[in-house]
C-alpha positions as CSV (number, residue, x, y, z in Angstrom):
1,M,54.4,65.7,-100.1
2,R,53.5,63.5,-97.1
3,A,50.7,66.3,-95.9
4,R,48.2,63.9,-95.1
5,Y,48.1,60.1,-94.7
6,Y,45.5,58.0,-95.8
7,S,43.8,55.0,-94.2
8,P,42.4,51.9,-96.3
9,E,40.7,50.7,-93.7
10,L,38.7,54.1,-93.5
11,R,39.1,54.8,-97.2
12,R,39.8,58.5,-96.2
13,F,42.7,60.2,-95.0
14,I,42.9,60.3,-91.2
15,N,43.6,64.3,-90.9
16,A,41.6,67.0,-92.9
17,D,42.6,69.0,-95.7
18,I,44.7,71.8,-94.9
19,I,42.5,73.2,-97.9
20,A,39.0,74.4,-97.7
21,G,36.2,73.5,-99.8
22,E,34.2,75.5,-102.1
23,I,30.6,75.9,-101.7
24,S,29.7,75.6,-105.5
25,N,31.1,72.2,-105.6
26,A,29.6,70.3,-101.9
27,I,31.7,67.6,-102.3
28,T,35.3,69.1,-101.6
29,L,33.5,70.1,-98.1
30,N,34.5,66.6,-97.0
31,R,37.7,67.3,-96.3
32,Y,38.6,63.7,-95.6
33,A,37.7,62.8,-98.8
34,Y,39.8,60.7,-101.1
35,A,39.8,62.2,-105.0
36,N,36.5,63.7,-103.5
37,G,35.3,60.4,-103.5
38,N,35.8,59.6,-106.9
39,P,39.2,57.4,-107.2
40,V,38.1,56.0,-110.2
41,S,38.4,59.2,-112.0
42,N,40.3,61.3,-109.6
43,I,43.7,61.2,-108.1
44,D,45.1,63.3,-105.5
45,P,48.9,62.7,-105.2
46,F,49.9,65.3,-102.5
47,G,47.0,64.7,-100.3
48,L,45.5,68.2,-100.8
49,S,43.4,68.4,-103.8
50,A,42.0,66.0,-106.2
51,E,43.1,66.2,-109.9
52,R,41.4,64.5,-112.8
53,G,43.5,61.4,-114.1
54,N,43.9,59.5,-117.6
55,T,44.1,56.0,-118.1
56,T,45.4,55.0,-121.4
57,I,43.1,51.9,-122.6
58,Y,45.2,51.8,-126.1
59,S,47.7,53.1,-128.3
60,G,49.3,52.2,-131.3
61,S,51.3,53.0,-134.3
62,I,51.7,51.7,-137.8
63,W,55.4,51.8,-137.7
64,K,57.0,49.1,-136.7
65,D,59.5,50.9,-135.2
66,S,60.8,54.3,-134.8
67,F,61.6,54.9,-138.2
68,E,59.0,57.1,-140.2
69,P,60.7,57.9,-143.7
70,D,57.6,60.5,-144.4
71,M,59.1,62.9,-141.2
72,L,62.5,62.9,-143.1
73,Y,63.7,65.8,-145.0
74,A,66.8,67.6,-146.6
75,D,67.9,64.4,-146.7
76,I,68.7,64.1,-150.7
77,S,71.1,65.7,-152.7
78,I,70.2,66.9,-156.3
79,N,72.1,63.8,-157.7
80,Q,69.5,61.4,-156.1
81,L,66.7,63.6,-156.6
82,I,67.5,63.1,-160.6
83,K,66.3,59.8,-160.4
84,V,62.9,60.2,-158.8
85,L,61.7,63.6,-160.3
86,S,60.3,64.3,-163.5
87,P,62.6,66.8,-165.7
88,F,60.4,69.5,-165.6
89,S,60.0,69.2,-161.5
90,L,63.6,69.4,-161.4
91,I,64.0,72.5,-163.2
92,K,61.7,74.6,-161.1
93,S,62.0,77.3,-158.6
94,E,62.1,76.9,-154.9
95,K,59.3,79.4,-155.2
96,Q,57.5,77.8,-158.0
97,H,57.6,74.1,-156.1
98,L,55.9,76.1,-153.3
99,N,53.1,77.7,-155.9
100,T,52.6,73.9,-157.9
101,W,51.8,72.8,-154.7
102,K,49.5,75.5,-153.6
103,N,47.5,75.2,-156.9
104,L,47.1,71.9,-156.5
105,V,45.3,72.7,-153.1
106,K,43.2,74.6,-154.6
107,L,42.1,72.2,-157.4
108,L,41.9,69.5,-154.9
109,T,40.0,71.2,-151.5
110,D,36.6,72.5,-151.1
111,K,35.9,75.6,-149.9
112,N,36.2,74.5,-146.1
113,M,39.4,72.8,-146.4
114,Q,41.1,74.9,-148.6
115,P,41.7,77.5,-145.6
116,V,42.8,74.7,-143.5
117,L,45.3,72.9,-146.3
118,M,46.6,76.6,-146.9
119,D,47.6,77.4,-143.6
120,M,49.3,73.3,-143.2
121,I,51.4,74.4,-145.7
122,D,52.2,77.7,-143.9
123,H,53.1,75.2,-141.2
124,F,55.2,73.1,-143.3
125,C,57.2,76.5,-144.2
126,N,57.1,77.8,-140.8
127,G,57.0,75.7,-138.1
128,K,60.1,73.8,-138.0
129,G,58.5,70.4,-137.2
130,A,55.8,71.7,-134.7
131,D,52.8,69.4,-133.6
132,Y,50.0,71.1,-135.7
133,S,45.8,71.2,-134.5
134,N,43.4,73.0,-136.4
135,E,39.8,73.5,-134.9
136,Q,38.3,73.6,-138.4
137,L,40.1,70.0,-139.1
138,T,39.2,68.6,-135.9
139,N,35.6,69.4,-136.3
140,A,35.8,67.9,-140.2
141,V,37.1,64.8,-138.8
142,K,35.0,64.6,-135.8
143,Y,31.8,64.4,-137.6
144,H,33.1,62.4,-140.5
145,R,31.5,58.9,-140.9
146,V,35.5,57.1,-141.1
147,T,35.7,58.3,-138.0
148,Q,32.0,58.1,-136.4
149,D,33.0,54.0,-137.5
150,Y,36.0,53.8,-135.7
151,M,35.2,55.4,-132.5
152,K,31.9,53.6,-132.3
153,D,33.8,50.2,-133.2
154,F,36.2,50.7,-130.6
155,S,33.6,51.3,-128.2
156,D,32.1,48.2,-128.7
157,V,34.8,45.9,-127.9
158,F,35.8,48.4,-124.9
159,K,31.5,47.9,-123.8
160,T,32.4,43.9,-124.0
161,Y,35.5,44.2,-121.6
162,M,33.7,46.9,-119.5
163,S,31.2,44.1,-118.7
164,K,33.7,41.7,-118.0
165,Y,35.4,42.8,-115.7
166,N,32.8,44.8,-114.1
167,G,33.9,48.5,-114.7
168,D,37.1,48.5,-113.8
169,Y,38.8,49.1,-117.4
170,S,42.6,49.2,-115.4
171,A,41.9,46.2,-115.5
172,F,42.2,45.4,-119.1
173,A,44.3,49.1,-120.5
174,Q,47.1,48.6,-122.7
175,S,47.1,44.7,-121.9
176,E,47.4,42.1,-124.8
177,D,44.1,40.5,-124.5
178,F,42.5,43.6,-125.2
179,R,44.7,44.4,-128.2
180,A,44.4,41.0,-130.0
181,E,40.1,41.7,-129.1
182,L,40.7,44.7,-131.5
183,K,42.7,42.9,-134.4
184,A,40.1,40.3,-134.0
185,S,37.3,42.2,-134.5
186,G,38.9,44.6,-137.6
187,V,39.3,47.4,-135.2
188,L,43.1,48.4,-137.0
189,I,43.6,52.4,-137.1
190,S,45.0,51.5,-140.9
191,K,41.4,50.5,-141.8
192,Y,40.0,53.5,-141.3
193,S,41.4,56.1,-144.1
194,Y,39.7,59.1,-145.9
195,G,39.7,58.9,-149.6
196,G,42.1,58.6,-151.9
197,G,39.8,57.2,-154.9
198,L,39.7,59.0,-158.4
199,L,35.8,60.0,-157.5
200,D,36.4,59.8,-153.5
201,D,34.6,63.3,-152.4
202,D,37.5,63.1,-149.4
203,T,40.1,63.0,-152.5
204,W,38.0,66.4,-154.4
205,G,37.2,68.0,-150.6
206,G,41.0,68.4,-149.0
207,L,40.6,65.6,-146.6
208,T,42.9,63.4,-148.3
209,M,45.1,65.5,-148.7
210,A,45.4,66.9,-145.3
211,I,45.8,63.4,-143.7
212,H,44.2,60.7,-145.9
213,G,45.1,58.2,-142.8
214,W,46.1,58.0,-139.3
215,T,49.5,56.7,-138.4
216,E,49.1,56.8,-134.6
217,S,46.1,56.7,-132.5
218,Q,45.6,56.7,-128.7
219,V,42.5,56.6,-126.5
220,D,42.4,57.6,-122.9
221,V,39.5,57.1,-120.0
222,T,39.4,60.9,-118.5
223,D,36.1,60.2,-117.0
224,S,33.9,57.7,-115.6
225,F,31.3,56.8,-112.9
226,V,28.9,54.2,-112.4
227,F,24.9,54.7,-111.0
228,G,23.9,51.7,-109.7
229,N,24.7,49.1,-112.6
230,K,25.4,51.3,-115.3
231,Y,28.3,53.5,-116.4
232,Y,29.0,56.6,-118.0
233,T,32.6,56.9,-120.0
234,N,33.9,59.5,-121.5
235,L,36.7,58.1,-124.0
236,Q,39.1,60.5,-125.5
237,F,40.4,59.2,-128.9
238,T,43.8,60.7,-129.6
239,F,44.8,61.2,-133.9
240,I,47.9,61.8,-135.3
241,D,49.7,61.5,-138.7
242,N,52.3,62.7,-140.6
243,F,52.4,65.4,-142.7
244,G,54.7,64.6,-145.1
245,L,56.1,62.2,-148.5
246,D,58.2,59.6,-148.5
247,A,59.4,57.7,-151.6
248,D,56.4,55.5,-151.1
249,D,53.6,58.6,-151.0
250,L,56.1,59.5,-154.2
251,R,55.7,56.4,-156.3
252,E,51.8,56.5,-155.2
253,F,51.2,60.5,-156.4
254,G,54.6,61.4,-158.1
255,M,52.6,61.8,-161.7
256,I,50.9,65.0,-160.3
257,S,53.6,67.8,-160.2
258,G,52.1,69.2,-156.9
259,F,52.8,66.3,-155.1
260,E,56.5,66.5,-157.0
261,S,57.0,69.9,-155.7
262,W,56.2,69.1,-151.9
263,Y,58.4,65.8,-152.2
264,A,61.4,68.6,-153.7
265,L,60.9,70.9,-150.6
266,Q,60.7,68.8,-147.7
267,H,63.4,66.3,-149.1
268,N,66.3,68.9,-151.1
269,M,68.9,69.1,-149.2
270,S,70.1,72.7,-150.7
271,Y,67.0,74.0,-148.9
272,E,69.0,73.4,-145.5
273,G,65.5,71.7,-143.4
274,K,63.9,75.2,-144.3
275,Y,60.4,73.0,-144.7
276,Q,59.6,70.6,-142.3
277,P,57.2,67.9,-142.0
278,F,55.3,67.8,-138.9
279,K,52.2,65.6,-137.1
280,T,48.7,66.5,-136.8
281,V,47.2,66.2,-133.7
282,V,43.3,65.5,-133.7
283,I,41.3,65.1,-130.3
284,I,38.1,63.8,-129.6
285,D,35.5,63.1,-127.0
286,Y,33.5,60.3,-127.4
287,Q,30.9,59.7,-124.8
288,I,29.4,56.7,-124.3
289,S,27.2,54.4,-121.4
290,G,26.8,50.7,-120.7
291,W,25.3,47.9,-118.8
292,L,27.6,46.3,-116.1
């Protein structure tokens, strides 16, 4: 700390960086520059070298508070399960429940999503609740029209505010005004879901079972620069969904035995937390440009 001192009048450090620059990155050869001359996208917390600094523009969750019922597990006794599960599900063994769920996956997935869902089930069995990401799932989400619609709709509002604040996105990041505009424009993550209808391609392809809809989202600016009166910005979208079932899910899908088995594995106290829900995380970079 305090390796160097910065002069706001000169807009640079007053003594040279002790770390030499790199020939392959010419801007670093200026050993007096702050954040490689790009303080919008970079930070230099120790006065030694520039680091990429992200700015969170928006973050939100469908949950009104910290309670997430579909993340509970090993919380229901067999006497309570009798009241919500069908008699046929109640007599199944642990192994039979797992096989029933996997058979449902085989029925409701295509050749691309089936290995993803099987991997998610394995993580449900062995992951101890750790966050989960999968490259194949990320690609399926990234190029899906629902995802593309959300990112475009969000970006349209973002561009309006970039023009309003002359490219200074930090001026409206996480602001109530920006949130209100997103809401007024109908850009609510809860509106963008992946299928669920009886004849929907996502239902029979497997994406609905893997995600269906997002419970949390965050958008960060990871890179941005202005050239003339035009800006180029990378928005990084982080989407999160809970891979778990709650009572509402059971009421919606409980007539399908595979979902009953999923619910039983997750919530039956006698399994002592062996099966744990988790958060599925998908991160997508989305490049935009606009005029100031």
